[in-house]
C-alpha positions as CSV (number, residue, x, y, z in Angstrom):
1,X,-26.5,94.1,-51.9
2,X,-28.2,90.7,-52.2
3,X,-26.6,90.1,-55.5
4,X,-23.2,90.7,-54.1
5,X,-23.8,88.4,-51.2
6,X,-25.0,85.7,-53.5
7,X,-22.0,86.0,-55.7
8,X,-19.7,85.8,-52.6
9,X,-21.5,82.7,-51.3
10,X,-21.4,81.2,-54.8
11,X,-17.7,81.9,-54.9
12,X,-17.1,80.3,-51.6
13,X,-19.0,77.2,-52.6
14,X,-16.9,76.8,-55.7
15,X,-13.7,77.2,-53.7
16,X,-14.9,74.6,-51.2
17,X,-15.8,72.2,-54.0
18,X,-12.4,72.5,-55.5
19,X,-10.7,71.8,-52.2
20,X,-12.8,68.7,-51.6
21,X,-12.0,67.3,-55.1
22,X,-8.3,67.5,-54.5
23,X,-8.3,66.1,-50.9
24,X,-8.1,62.3,-50.5
25,X,-11.1,60.4,-49.1
26,X,-11.2,60.0,-45.3
27,X,-9.9,56.6,-44.2
28,X,-7.6,56.0,-47.2
29,X,-4.0,56.9,-46.3
30,X,-1.8,58.3,-49.0
31,X,1.1,56.2,-50.4
32,X,3.7,58.5,-48.7
33,X,2.0,58.0,-45.3
34,X,2.0,54.2,-45.7
35,X,5.7,54.3,-46.6
36,X,6.6,56.4,-43.5
37,X,4.5,54.2,-41.2
38,X,6.1,51.0,-42.4
39,X,9.6,52.4,-41.8
40,X,8.6,53.3,-38.2
41,X,7.2,49.8,-37.6
42,X,10.4,48.2,-38.8
43,X,12.5,50.4,-36.6
44,X,10.3,49.7,-33.5
45,X,10.4,45.9,-34.3
46,X,14.2,45.9,-34.4
47,X,14.3,47.9,-31.2
48,X,12.2,45.4,-29.2
49,X,13.3,42.1,-30.7
50,X,15.0,39.7,-28.1
51,X,18.8,39.4,-28.4
52,X,20.2,36.2,-29.8
53,X,23.1,34.3,-28.3
54,X,25.4,31.6,-29.5
55,X,26.1,30.6,-33.0
56,X,23.3,31.0,-35.5
57,X,22.8,28.5,-38.2
58,X,23.1,30.0,-41.7
59,X,19.9,29.8,-43.7
60,X,21.8,29.0,-46.9
61,X,24.2,26.3,-48.1
62,X,25.2,23.3,-46.0
63,X,25.4,23.1,-42.2
64,X,28.8,23.5,-40.7
65,X,30.5,20.1,-40.1
66,X,30.2,18.6,-36.6
67,X,33.3,17.2,-35.0
68,X,32.7,13.6,-33.9
69,X,33.4,12.8,-30.2
70,X,33.3,9.7,-28.1
71,X,30.7,9.3,-25.3
72,X,31.9,10.3,-21.8
73,X,33.2,7.7,-19.5
74,X,32.6,7.6,-15.8
75,X,34.6,6.0,-13.0
76,X,33.3,3.7,-10.2
77,X,30.7,5.1,-7.9
78,X,31.9,7.0,-4.9
79,X,30.1,4.7,-2.4
80,X,29.2,1.0,-2.9
81,X,25.6,-0.2,-3.3
82,X,23.8,-0.9,0.0
83,X,23.8,-4.5,1.1
84,X,20.1,-4.6,1.8
85,X,17.6,-4.9,-0.9
86,X,14.3,-3.2,-1.6
87,X,11.8,-3.6,1.2
88,X,9.4,-6.3,0.0
89,X,6.3,-6.6,2.2
90,X,5.5,-10.1,0.7
91,X,8.8,-11.6,1.9
92,X,8.4,-13.5,5.2
93,X,10.4,-11.9,8.1
94,X,13.2,-13.8,9.9
95,X,10.8,-14.6,12.8
96,X,8.4,-16.6,10.5
97,X,9.3,-20.3,10.2
98,X,7.6,-23.6,9.2
99,X,5.3,-21.6,6.9
100,X,3.3,-19.9,9.6
101,X,1.5,-16.7,8.9
102,X,2.4,-14.9,12.1
103,X,5.2,-14.4,14.7
104,X,4.7,-14.8,18.4
105,X,8.3,-13.6,19.0
106,X,10.4,-11.1,17.0
107,X,13.9,-10.1,17.9
108,X,13.7,-7.4,15.2
109,X,10.5,-5.9,16.5
110,X,10.6,-2.1,15.9
111,X,9.4,-1.1,19.4
112,X,10.7,2.5,19.1
113,X,9.0,3.1,15.8
114,X,5.7,1.8,17.1
115,X,6.0,4.0,20.2
116,X,6.7,7.0,18.0
117,X,3.8,6.2,15.7
118,X,1.4,5.9,18.8
119,X,2.6,9.3,20.2
120,X,2.1,11.1,16.8
121,X,-1.4,9.5,16.1
122,X,-4.0,11.9,17.6
123,X,-6.8,9.4,17.0
124,X,-5.0,6.4,18.4
125,X,-7.5,6.0,21.2
126,X,-10.3,5.6,18.6
127,X,-8.5,2.9,16.8
128,X,-7.3,0.8,19.7
129,X,-9.2,-1.6,21.9
130,X,-8.3,-4.9,23.6
131,X,-9.4,-7.4,26.2
132,X,-5.9,-8.4,27.6
133,X,-7.0,-11.1,30.1
134,X,-8.5,-13.9,28.0
135,X,-8.8,-17.6,28.9
136,X,-11.2,-20.6,28.6
137,X,-13.1,-19.1,31.5
138,X,-14.3,-16.4,29.2
139,X,-14.3,-18.0,25.7
140,X,-15.0,-21.8,26.1
141,X,-18.2,-23.1,27.5
142,X,-18.2,-25.8,30.2
143,X,-14.4,-25.6,30.5
144,X,-12.1,-23.7,32.9
145,X,-8.7,-22.2,32.2
146,X,-7.0,-24.9,34.4
147,X,-8.8,-27.7,32.5
148,X,-7.8,-26.4,29.1
149,X,-4.2,-25.8,30.1
150,X,-4.0,-29.4,31.4
151,X,-4.9,-31.0,28.1
152,X,-2.2,-33.5,27.1
153,X,-2.1,-35.3,23.7
154,X,1.2,-37.2,24.1
155,X,-0.7,-40.5,23.8
156,X,-2.3,-39.6,20.5
157,X,-1.1,-41.5,17.4
158,X,-3.4,-40.0,14.8
159,X,-3.5,-43.1,12.6
160,X,-3.7,-46.9,12.9
161,X,-0.4,-48.6,13.8
162,X,-1.6,-52.2,13.4
163,X,-2.9,-54.4,10.7
164,X,-6.5,-54.1,11.6
165,X,-8.4,-51.0,10.5
166,X,-10.2,-51.1,13.8
167,X,-7.0,-51.0,15.9
168,X,-7.6,-49.4,19.3
169,X,-4.7,-47.0,18.8
170,X,-6.5,-45.4,15.9
171,X,-9.5,-44.7,18.0
172,X,-8.0,-43.0,21.0
173,X,-4.2,-43.5,21.0
174,X,-2.1,-45.4,23.5
175,X,-2.5,-44.6,27.2
176,X,-2.3,-46.3,30.5
177,X,-4.9,-45.8,33.1
178,X,-7.8,-43.4,32.7
179,X,-8.4,-41.7,29.4
180,X,-7.0,-38.1,29.5
181,X,-9.2,-35.1,29.0
182,X,-8.9,-33.1,25.8
183,X,-10.5,-32.0,22.6
184,X,-11.5,-34.7,20.0
185,X,-8.9,-33.2,17.7
186,X,-5.6,-32.5,19.4
187,X,-4.7,-28.8,19.2
188,X,-2.5,-26.2,20.6
189,X,-4.3,-23.3,22.2
190,X,-2.6,-20.0,22.9
191,X,-3.9,-16.6,24.0
192,X,-1.2,-14.6,22.2
193,X,0.0,-11.1,21.4
194,X,1.3,-11.3,17.9
195,X,4.4,-9.4,16.8
196,X,4.0,-9.7,13.0
197,X,1.4,-11.3,10.7
198,X,0.6,-11.7,7.1
199,X,-2.6,-9.9,6.0
200,X,-5.2,-11.3,3.7
201,X,-3.4,-9.7,0.7
202,X,-0.2,-11.6,1.5
203,X,1.7,-8.6,3.0
204,X,3.6,-8.8,6.3
205,X,2.9,-6.1,8.8
206,X,4.0,-5.3,12.3
207,X,1.2,-5.7,14.9
208,X,1.0,-3.1,17.7
209,X,1.8,-5.1,20.9
210,X,3.6,-4.3,24.2
211,X,4.3,-0.8,23.0
212,X,3.4,1.9,25.5
213,X,1.6,-0.8,27.5
214,X,-0.8,-1.5,24.6
215,X,-1.6,-5.1,23.7
216,X,-3.9,-6.9,21.2
217,X,-4.7,-10.4,22.4
218,X,-6.1,-13.1,20.1
219,X,-7.0,-16.7,20.8
220,X,-5.2,-19.1,18.5
221,X,-6.1,-22.8,18.2
222,X,-3.9,-24.8,15.8
223,X,-4.4,-28.5,14.8
224,X,-1.4,-30.6,16.0
225,X,-2.2,-33.2,13.4
226,X,-4.3,-31.7,10.6
227,X,-5.9,-34.3,8.4
228,X,-5.4,-37.1,11.0
229,X,-8.2,-39.2,12.4
230,X,-10.3,-37.7,15.1
231,X,-9.8,-39.1,18.6
232,X,-12.2,-41.8,19.9
233,X,-13.9,-42.3,16.5
234,X,-13.8,-45.7,14.7
235,X,-11.8,-45.7,11.4
236,X,-15.0,-46.6,9.5
237,X,-16.1,-43.0,9.8
238,X,-13.1,-41.7,7.8
239,X,-12.9,-38.7,10.1
240,X,-10.3,-36.0,9.8
241,X,-9.2,-33.1,11.9
242,X,-9.8,-29.9,10.0
243,X,-8.3,-26.5,10.7
244,X,-10.7,-23.5,10.9
245,X,-9.7,-19.9,10.6
246,X,-11.2,-16.6,11.5
247,X,-10.6,-13.0,10.4
248,X,-9.1,-10.6,13.0
249,X,-8.9,-6.8,12.6
250,X,-5.7,-5.6,14.3
251,X,-3.9,-2.3,14.6
252,X,-0.9,-2.5,12.4
253,X,2.3,-0.8,11.2
254,X,4.0,-1.1,7.8
255,X,7.8,-1.2,8.2
256,X,8.1,-0.7,4.4
257,X,6.1,2.6,4.6
258,X,6.4,4.3,7.9
259,X,4.5,7.4,6.6
260,X,1.2,5.4,6.6
261,X,1.3,5.5,10.4
262,X,-1.0,3.1,12.3
263,X,-3.9,1.5,10.5
264,X,-6.3,-1.4,10.9
265,X,-5.7,-4.4,8.8
266,X,-7.3,-7.8,8.4
267,X,-5.6,-11.1,9.1
268,X,-6.6,-14.8,8.8
269,X,-5.6,-16.7,12.0
270,X,-6.3,-20.2,13.2
271,X,-9.3,-20.4,15.5
272,X,-10.6,-24.0,15.9
273,X,-9.5,-27.5,15.1
274,X,-12.7,-29.4,14.3
275,X,-13.5,-33.0,13.6
276,X,-15.0,-33.5,10.1
277,X,-17.0,-36.7,9.3
278,X,-17.7,-37.0,5.5
279,X,-21.1,-38.2,4.3
280,X,-20.6,-41.6,2.8
């Protein structure tokens, strides 16, 4: 019984060994399988390839000849070019004359644009402030508003008109009667609300004034005769009237870029006309 079982098991082992010798190793596909798999991949690739349109260029020989053609021609534009040029913020506006850096009056002042910008600016109240009622009573010591407004320099000559360097007209000018009151350097004083001004970068902007009852008042003092001799000083002092400036921060509007809204900019404005005596 045991011998029969052993012979059966031995026979089974030989049969299994013969089958394993003829079967290909695991992980190595047969040549026929590789061929069939390649055909399937090619078929699937052709099926999913994107379609081509137009004329294809042959991959052999010369390219097909191209027919020469002239460039297209166009007629005149449908509408003429605008008469106005590009908005240049460095170009002085029409209200600026005699080389001034500000305008006290402006016939082209964009009041509606300023009013719209104020209405749409939700932080306008934080940007704006002003002291509208200004005069010598508040800003000049020992002088009143009436005194400053009464200053008259019609007598002032500014330089010697005679042969002598000590001519009286050089000292104080020509006048009859009592000597008139005024500053030692004749000047024009104005408590003004500017309409436009040139900022420290040389760009002209609109100043927010008289729009929705909002004003920005500045004191301007401009030399009437810059460089001329100071009043009541002898010529031997070689004095000269000198213009002084001060920086003002004013709420502004850019007419060349309305999307900027209202902003604070810096302007150099005349503030004092002083007498300068050189050291010599």
